[in-house]
N, C-alpha and C positions, 0 to 999 in steps of 0.2 A: 620454418624454423625462427624463432627469436633470436634476440642476445644472451638471454640466459643459457641455451641450448650450444650453443657455438663451442667447440674446441678451443681451447686457449691459443692464441696465435693466427688463428683464419679470419680473415676479413674478406666484404663482401664488397662490391664494385661500390654498392650506393653509401657504405660508408664516408663519413668525414674523414679528408686525409688527417693525418696526426702530425707532418710537418709544421714544426714551428718555426716561422720565419722571423729572424732578427730585426730589431725594430728600426725603422729609418732614421737615418741621422738627420739634423734639420741642414740644409744647405749653410756652404762658409759664407761670413760675412764678409766681402772684401773691402776693405777702407780705401778705398780710391774713385777718383774725380777725372774729370777733363784734365782739370790743372795739372796733375799729376804727371802726363805724359804729353801734354799738347805744347809745343813750343811757343813763346809769345809773340803777337802779331799774325798769329792763324787762326782761322774759324774753321769748324768741322761740320763739313756737309754729310757726315755720315758714321757711324759708331756701333759698333756689335761686342760684346763680350760672350765667352763661352769656355768654361774649365780653366779660367785664370788665364787665357790668352785676350788680349784688347788689341783691338783694330781700329783706328780711324782714318776717316777721308779728309784731309785738310786743304783749305785754299788760303791762299794770302791775297794782300791787296790789290796784286798785279794780275791775278787772276793763276797763277804758278800755283800747281796741285802738288801735294803731297800726301804719303801714306805714315801713318805710325804704327807702330806693332808692341806691344809691350808684353814680355812673357818672363816668368820666374826673375822678378825684379830687375830685367835686363830692359830699358826701352831704345828702339832705333826708329828714325825718321828718312824715310829717301825722298827725294824728288821724281816725281813721275810727269811725264808728257802728259796733255792735258786728254789726249785723245784714249790713252790706257788708264787714266785713271781709277775707273770704275772696274776694270778688270784687275787691277794690280789690289783695290780695295777687298774684291772676294777672292782673289789667289794670292795672297801676299809673298809667300815663300816663295812663286816661280819668278819674282822680279828681285831678287836678290836678297832679301831679308836672312841673315845671318844669326838668328837669336836662338841660344841655346834650349833644346827641348827636353 
């Protein structure tokens, strides 16, 4: 059976799908840099961004560590003990961040 012989509306498994996917929109360019949410006197030792959520691990000249989070226009920085800094960077909401979700 070829395409001419088919009854209207009948599809074969080998037919190409006719579902049209919507065009993929380009990623939103976020005009933010480290200076927008890193308090002065601190240096970033790690940073990541995902879906508008920005996290940075910070250290000051004395070696005290901080974690800064930025979400929905709100920035929050917490002082974190040195031995918990990496864990707080990876899981900031477990350490008391109160950013609006």
